N, C-alpha and C positions, 0 to 999 in steps of 0.2 A: 821896474822889477820889484817884487815883494815876496816875502816868505809865505808859503802855504803850510799851515800848521794843522796837524791832526790831534784832536782831543779825544781821549779814551776814558770810558767810564765802566765800572762794574755794574751789571744789570741788577739793580736791587729795588725793583718796583713791583714785586710780587704781591705786596699787601701782607705778607707774613714775615715777621722778624726772623723766625727760625729758617725759613727758606732763603731769605736774603743773606743771612750769615753763612748758610751752606754754599751759596753761589760764590761768596767772597772767598771761602776756604778752597773751593774747587779752582778758582782763578789763581789763587796763590800756589797751589800744588802744581797745576798743569802749565801755568805760564811761568811763574817765578821759579818753581822747583825744577821742572824738566823741560820747559821751553816749548811745549806743544801748543798752548793757546788757552782759551777759556770762553766765557760768556760775556761779551762786551757790547757796549753801545759806542758809536763813534760819530764825530762831527768835524767839519772842516772850517777853519778860519782863514780869511784872506782879505787884506786891505783894512777892514774896520775891526771893531771890538766884538763883533758878533760871530758866532759859529753857525754853520748850516748843516742840517741833517734831514732825516726822513722818518716818518712814522705813520701809523694807521689812523685813519679817520673815515667816517661814513661818506662824507661829501667833500668835494674840493680837493685841492692839492695836499699831498702828504709832506711837502717840503716846508720846513719851518726854521726859524732862527731864534737864538737866545744869547745872552751874554756869554762869552767864551768861558768854558770851565764851570758854568753856573747852572747847568741843567738840574732843576730840582727833583726830577724823577729818578736820578741815578746817583751813584757814588763816584766822585771824580777820582781818576787813577793817575794819569800821566799825559804828557803832550810830546809829540814828535814832529820835528820840522822835516817835511817830505821833500822840499826843494823850493825853487823860486819860479814864479810864472812871469812870462814876458807880456802878458795881456794887461792893458790898462783897466782901470776900475769900471769904465763904461762897458767894456767887453765882458768883464766878469759878471756884471749885472745882467747883461743880455743872456749869458749862459745860464744864469740862475732862473731867468724868466722861462727859458726853453725847458729846463729841467722841471720847473713847477707844472708845466702843461703835460709833460711826459710821465710824471710820477704821481698819479692820483693816490690819495690815501687808501682808497678801497682796494688798490692793487698790492698792498703790503703782504708779504709772505715771509714767514720766519726763516725758511730755508733758501728760498729762491730770490727774494726781493726785499731785503731788509735795509737797515740804515748803513750797514757796512758796504753793501752793494752800491748804494747811492753814492757814498763817499768815493768809492773806486771810480765810478763813472765821472763824477765831478772832477777828480784829480786828473783823469785821462784827458778831459776836455781842457783843463788848465795847462796841460803839457808837463806835468810833474809825475814822479813815480806813484804807483798805486800803494794801497795799504800794505804793511808787512803781513805775511801769510798767517801769522799766529792770531791776528785780530779777528778773523772770520773763519778760522779753520774748522770749528765745530759745525757751523752752518754749511760750509762747503762739503765737509765729510758726509753730513746728512743728506744734502742735495745729491751728491754722487751716488750714495747708497740707493736713493729713490730712483735715480735714473737707471742704475744697473738692474734693480728689481723690475722696473718697467720693461727694459729691453729683454730681460730673461723671460718674463711672462709672454712677451710678443713672440720671441723665438720658439717658446714651447708651443704656443698656439699654432704657429706656422708648421712646426715639425709634426704636430698632431694631425693637421690637415693633410700634409704630405703622406703620412703613414696610412691614414684612412683611405686616401685616393689609391695608393699603391696596393693596399689590401683588396680594394674593389676590383682592380685590374687583375690581380693574381687570382681572385676568386672566379672571375669570369673565364680566365684562361683554363684553370683547373676544371671548372664545370664543363667547358667545351671538350676537354680531353676525356673526362669521365663519360660524357655522353657518347663520344665516338667509340670508346672501348665497349660501353654497354651495348650500343647498337651492333657493333661487330660481333660480339659474343652472342647476342640474341639472334642475329640473322645468319651467323656462321661465316667463316672466312671465305667459303666458296660461293656465297650467295650472290646472285646477280646484282642485288642492291649495293654491294660493296665493290663490284668490279671496276667502277670508275671513280671511287673515292680517293682523294689525295692521301687520306690517313692510312689506308690499307688495314691489314689485320693487326691484332695486338702484338704478334711476334714482330711484325715489321715496325710498329711504333716503338717497341723496345729497342730494336736494332738501330733505328734512325736516331733515337735520343742518345744512345750510347755513342754512336758515331759522331754526333754533334758535340758531345762533351769531350771526347778524347781527341778528335782530329780537327774539329771546327769546320768540317766539310759540309757541303750542301747535300741533303738527302736525295737519293735517287727516287724515281717514281716506282710505284708498286709493280708495274709491268717489267721494269728493269731489275728490280731487286728480287723478285720471286720467279721461279720457273712455272710451268703449267701445273705442276703438282702442288704449288703453294709452299715449296721448300726453299729456304734461304740458301743461295749459293755461297761457297766460301769466298772470302775477299781475295782479289788478285794478289799474287806475290809481288813484293817489291823487288827492285833490282838487287839490293844487298842480300835478300833472302835467296834469290835465284843463284847469286854467286856462291853463297854458303852451300847450297844443295849441290851445285856443280863441283865445288871443291871436295865435298864429302864423297860424291860418286867417284871422283878420280882416285881418292885414297883407297876406296873399297875395291876398285878394279886393280 
């Protein structure tokens, strides 16, 4: 068994002293002051004096090593013992060879695949806890924001498609109803052209629609709904209405 040590640096490789000083101040405020995190580089040391990390390059693996705490590109900050691994040195070397193949330098992404993500996976394979949340919180927050934005855009596109489809269906339905009404008015309610139509006259269509909305009942055919004079009959009285009329007649007598 051996310790797995995490080395943490302030990211001060911008090429501008002013920017580097600003990053250091941000890290002091957000990490040291309120404990949220900052802009950090990380590397993992196990068994020997070197630390292992990940960075961008055009070709080949992005996994590299350097003497622990001595990375010249950044400003060293602190080290944390994450735990002990049960793997022997040969097994750790095998894991590093696998990671070297799986993490090409060209795949580096500041938000989704950076040095802290690499150290997380390395620690997971070593069987020790991952990095503290504050080490990579800024990148994780940015990655989450990108994912939410992408999902929101996708949902908006889906909703827009559904709205357009529904609008087309509604338009076709309303167009059909309008054509029926226009034809009925043009030909007249008593025209032979309308005698066998399921839609009937405009008066019937209005009564049918009202009946569907209020009672949820199926519409009657035009022959059942209208008498020979084209007049809508009164709806049949319900049992409770009949009872009320009977009771009223009894009181009047």
